[in-house]
N, C-alpha and C positions, 0 to 999 in steps of 0.2 A: 473514295479518297482517305477520308477518315480513318479507316481500317489500315490502308495501308501507312499512313502517317504512323501510328500507335504499334504496328507492328515493328516499324522502322525505330523509335525513340525505343522501343522496348531491347531492342535487341544493340541500340547505344549503351544506356542504362547496362543491359549486363554484359556487355566489355567490360562495363568501369568497374562492379560491381566486383568480377573476377580479376582485374589486374590490386583489387582493394583488398579481398580478402585471401586468396587463393596462396598469395608469395607468405601469410604470415608463419611465424615460427611457431613450432609444435608447443613449444614450453607456454608460448601463450595459454593454450587450450587448457594445458597442464595446471596452468598457474590458475586457470578462471574455474576447472573443477573442482580444485583442493578450496578455493573462497566459496564456491556455492555449498558444498560441501559443509564450511563451518555454518553455514548461513543456514543451511539446513536444521543442524542440531540446535543451536541454539535458538533458534525459532518455533522450533518444537518445545524445546523444554519451557520457554516462557509461555507459550501460548497455551500450551497444553495447562499448565499452571494455571494463568488466568481463568480458563473455561472452569476447571476442577474448582477453584477456590471459589467463584461467582454463583455454580451452579451447587455446591454443597453447603455453605452458611449461607445461613438464611437471612443475618441481618446482610448481605449483600447483595440483594436483591430490592436496589433502589433500578429508577429510570436510567440512571447514568452508567450502570454496570452492566443493564441488557445491552445496551451499545456496544459496549466493550466487548461482551459476550459475542455480540453479533460478528464486531470487528477480529477478536480473535479467531473467532470459525472460519473467519473470512480469510485470514493470514496466515493461517494450516492447509484450506486448500492451495492457497498460493505457493506454499511450503511446498506440498507434496506433487505439485506440478514443476517445481526444482529438478526434483529427480528425472524428469523428462528431458530435460533442459541438458541435465550432465550428460543423459547417454546420448541426445544428439552429438553433445561434445565428442564423447569417444569413437561414432560411429560417422562423422563428419555431415550430419545431417541427411546421411543418405537414404532413410525412410522415408522423409517427407515427400507428398506430394500434395497438390496446388491445394483440395480441397483440407487435407488436413491442415496448411498453412493458415487458410485463412478458420476456419474454425478455432484450431488453437490461439492465434491471436488476438480472435472476436474472443474469446474465452479469457484470456491472460488480461485483456483489458478491463473486461467488466469487472474483472475481481478487482484491479486498481481501481476504477470510477467509483465502486463498493469502497473503498478505505479510503478513500478524498471523502465522498461524500460523508461518511462516517465518522471523521474527523471534524469534516466541517457542522454536522450535527451536534457533536460532543461539544465543540465552541457556544453551539447558539444554546444549547440546552441549559450550563451554566451561567451565560449570562441574563438567561431569562430568571433560574433560580436568585441570582443575586440581586438583580433589580427590578423583577417585578416576580416575585414568590408564590402571589395569592393565584397568577394568570396556570400556573401547574397542579395546581392542590385541589382545583375543583372536579379532574377528571381522573377517572380510575390509572392506576401507571401502565400498566401490562397492556390495556386496550388503547392509550394512544400510543405507545410504544411500537405496538405490533404496527398501527398503520403505518406508521413513519419509515420502518424498516423493509415493510414492501414495498414502500411508495419508494425509498432508496432503491432500493432492486432493483424495480419494473427501470428508473431513470439511470441507472449504472446499464439496462441491457439498452436501452435508448442510445445512450450516447456510444456505447460501442457499438453498432450494426453498421454505421458508415465505414467503420473501417474494415469491414469487408470486401469493398470496392475497393481499398486504397494496394490494397497487400497481395504478393505475386512470391509464387514458388520460382525461383530461379536456377536452374540446374548449371553445375558445369562439372568440368573432369574428374577433378577433386571433392568438390563439396556443392552441396545442393543450401541455397540461398533465400529465406524466407523473410521479404525486403519491403518497403511500402516503393510502389512504382510512383513519379512525381509527375503524374499528370495531370490537368489542368481541374479535374476534377478534385483526384487526389488532394489537391491544392488547397482548395476551397476547405474541403472537410477537415483536414490538418488544422487550417488557420481558426473556424469554427471551435473544433474542439479543442484547441487549446485555451481559450476565451473559456469556455462553460468550465473545463474538468482543470483549469489550475487559475488562474486569474480570478476570478470570480471566487472562487472555496479561499484561493489566499487573503484577497480583498477583506472577505466576510470575516473571517477571523484573525484577523489582525486587527478590525475594528472592533471585534468584541472581546479582544484580552486587550486592548487597548480601557478597552470600557470599566473590564473589570479590575483591570488595575487600577482603572482613577476611582472606582468605587471603595475598593479596601487600601488604598490612601487615605478616604473618608472615614473610614469607619473599620476598625480592625476588629471588630468582636470576633471572636472565637468560632462562636457557632456559625457565622457564615461564611468564615474561610472551609469549616469544613464542610457546609454545603457542597461547596464550588470546587473542590479539589481531590475529597477525602482524607484530607489531610489537616493538622493543626502545629501549622508551622506559622512563623512569624509572615510578616510582609514581604520580605526580602525574598524570603526562600520563594514562596507565592509566586511574584515578581522572575525571579529565576526559572522558574517552571515555565511560565508562560513564555520566554525568551525560547527556554528549550523546545518547547511544542513548535514554533511558529519556523525555528532555526533548523529543526527536523524535518519537515515538511517539505523548505526549501532547498535542504540538502539531495533529500531523495526524489523529489518529485523536478525540479530546476531544469538539472540535463536531457529529461523528457521531455519537459517544454519546449527547452531548447531546440531538440531532434525536429517539434513539429513544425515552429516559428522558420526554422530554416528550409522545412520542405515546405510550408507556406510561401516565405518573402523570394524561393527563391528560383529559376525555370531550371530544367535539366541542366543546361549548359554552364549556367553560374555554382550547382551544386558540385557539379564534378570538377572545378578546381578546389573546394575542401578535402583531395583528400584524404588529408590526416585524420580530420574528426569520423569520416565514416568507419577509416580502419583501426581505430583508437579509441576517440570517442564513442562509440557506441555501445562498445563495450563497457566503458564506464560508466554509461547510461544506464544497461544493464543489470550490474552490479548495484547502482544506487536504487534503483527501485526495487529491486530485491530485497536492499539493505531497510527499507520500510518496514517487513515483518520481524525485522527483530529488534527496531525499535520501537514501534508501539506498544509490544507489552514492558516495555520499560519506562518508557517515559508513562504511558498510561496507569500500570497497575506496580510493579513493581516499586517506582519510585514512592509510592501511598503509603504512609503509617499504618491504614485502617486495613489498605490490602495485606500487609507486611503482619499485621496482629491477625488477622484470619486465617492467613496460610498456617503461621505459627500454631496457631489454635488447633488448628484440623489437624494437624502433622501429629503434637503432641496428643489428641484424641485416638487417633490414628494406632500411634505407637504403643498406649496405653493397652488399648483393646487386644491386641496382639502380640502381648509381655507375656510370659506364660505364667498362670499361677504357680505358686508352690503351694504343696499339698505338706503336710505335716505325717510323719510313718506314723503307722495306730502301733502303739505298744501295747 
């Protein structure tokens, strides 16, 4: 009986998705492909620069920058998986089967979860540096950071595994759709993941950034500010950076959180009333989550005065090395 009910629900849900996605204009796919290409190239430049500078400049070998390096590598992997999505748009997802659908969804959400966890750890690291500086000075930097990065990847994998049981490939005459099927199990999984992959990280980031701002308002010593954000900026600028970091997290991940909450809060019959959201909102959700790979290197690296100086020094050093040496003619 349960098997029959599942097959009936799957058929109803499939017909709904066919109605939502099959009627979409070809120009929407064209616009999506162009936007994905822009995100790809901007992310590629920003994240490669982040990795090169942190790896090449010895003064950038700090705990914060090790986390940033890991975040940049994760974002680069996400960036290249973007090419697979572009190919899928051009081929109407016709090459995807059910196993590929599940594996790709797991792989992408694992990278996204890793990025969210890394941003959370970066916030906590800055908080500890300014409030409890002696706590982090007692252990070797790389040993501590490597353990935390390993733990982050393990947690990201564990958070992403349940998604395998929530998605399924739904094939139509025109397009194949890799999408969540809102069964009771899938609804519960999405509710739990919404809590652990968005609400808790957001609460932590807001708390630690508020505490950092309070501390900076009490003590404006430039050496403390330099340790937190790699900036030698005034208090107002640091506060703006805090707002920008929190705001970027909301912009990038609130739509995906909303998607999970909708799957959790509404049954299949209720979800089918939100036809506009599934036809247009899902595309906005994908674009926003991909957009995080562009914002991360800008906010965490390129806005840093120390990072820009290291980049300039590295560029000057490289150009001087490649400059041809002028040899005077022997008379």
